[in-house]
C-alpha positions in Angstrom: -34.5 -143.7 -158.4 -34.4 -140.6 -156.7 -31.1 -139.0 -155.5 -32.4 -136.1 -153.3 -31.0 -133.3 -155.4 -27.4 -132.0 -155.9 -24.1 -133.6 -157.2 -24.0 -136.0 -154.4 -26.7 -137.4 -152.1 -28.5 -134.2 -149.9 -31.0 -134.4 -147.4 -34.9 -133.9 -147.0 -36.0 -134.1 -143.8 -39.2 -135.3 -142.4 -40.5 -136.4 -139.0 -41.6 -139.0 -136.7 -43.3 -137.7 -133.8 -40.8 -134.6 -133.5 -37.8 -136.7 -134.4 -35.9 -135.2 -137.9 -35.7 -138.1 -140.1 -33.5 -136.8 -143.1 -34.1 -139.1 -146.1 -30.8 -139.4 -148.4 -31.6 -141.5 -151.2 -35.0 -143.1 -152.9 -34.6 -146.1 -155.2 -37.6 -148.0 -156.0 -39.6 -149.1 -153.0 -36.9 -148.0 -150.7 -36.0 -144.9 -148.7 -32.4 -144.8 -147.1 -32.5 -142.3 -144.3 -30.5 -141.6 -140.9 -32.0 -140.0 -137.7 -30.9 -136.7 -136.6 -29.9 -138.2 -133.5 -27.6 -140.9 -135.2 -24.4 -138.4 -134.8 -23.0 -140.4 -132.1 -22.7 -143.7 -134.0 -20.2 -144.7 -136.8 -21.7 -143.8 -140.3 -24.8 -145.8 -141.2 -28.1 -145.8 -143.1 -31.5 -146.9 -142.2 -33.4 -148.7 -145.3 -37.1 -148.6 -145.2 -39.8 -150.3 -147.6 -43.5 -150.5 -146.3 -43.2 -151.7 -142.6 -39.5 -153.1 -142.6 -36.3 -150.7 -141.4 -33.1 -152.5 -141.8 -29.7 -150.9 -141.1 -26.3 -150.7 -142.8 -22.9 -149.5 -141.4 -20.9 -147.4 -144.3 -17.5 -148.2 -143.5 -17.0 -150.9 -144.2 -20.5 -151.8 -145.5 -22.2 -154.4 -143.6 -25.4 -155.2 -142.4 -26.4 -154.1 -138.6 -29.9 -155.3 -138.7 -31.9 -157.0 -141.3 -35.3 -155.6 -140.1 -37.6 -158.5 -141.4 -36.3 -157.9 -145.2 -35.4 -161.3 -147.0 -32.1 -162.3 -147.7 -32.4 -161.8 -151.4 -33.7 -158.3 -150.4 -30.7 -157.4 -148.4 -28.4 -158.3 -150.8 -30.4 -156.2 -153.3 -30.2 -153.4 -150.7 -26.7 -154.2 -149.8 -25.5 -153.3 -153.7 -27.9 -150.0 -154.0 -25.7 -149.1 -150.4 -22.4 -150.0 -152.1 -23.4 -148.2 -155.4 -23.8 -145.0 -153.5 -21.4 -145.4 -150.5 -19.3 -142.3 -151.7 -22.5 -139.8 -151.5 -24.0 -141.5 -148.5 -20.5 -141.3 -147.0 -20.4 -137.2 -148.1 -24.1 -136.7 -146.8 -23.2 -138.1 -143.5 -20.2 -135.9 -142.9 -21.8 -132.8 -144.2 -25.2 -133.4 -142.3 -23.4 -134.2 -139.2 -20.6 -131.8 -139.7 -17.7 -134.5 -139.5 
């Protein structure tokens, strides 16, 4: 697992087209990120593996979209999000200035 550095999750920005896509956590095959334009939505993360992208709300943690992941894999991802919820919320608030 790679927490992208610091004492809490941090941000490593990449782009899709011209859109910034901050990566906040990498764990095994999963990349957790949010889009820079997500500011007006409640705190959440997108989770990517291969050609699948799901979305989890952070407060409370719940699945918003499965993105083609299996039920077993979604449970694994939900545990990952839950295990890092505090860091993910801090990163969201730091990045979006909340």
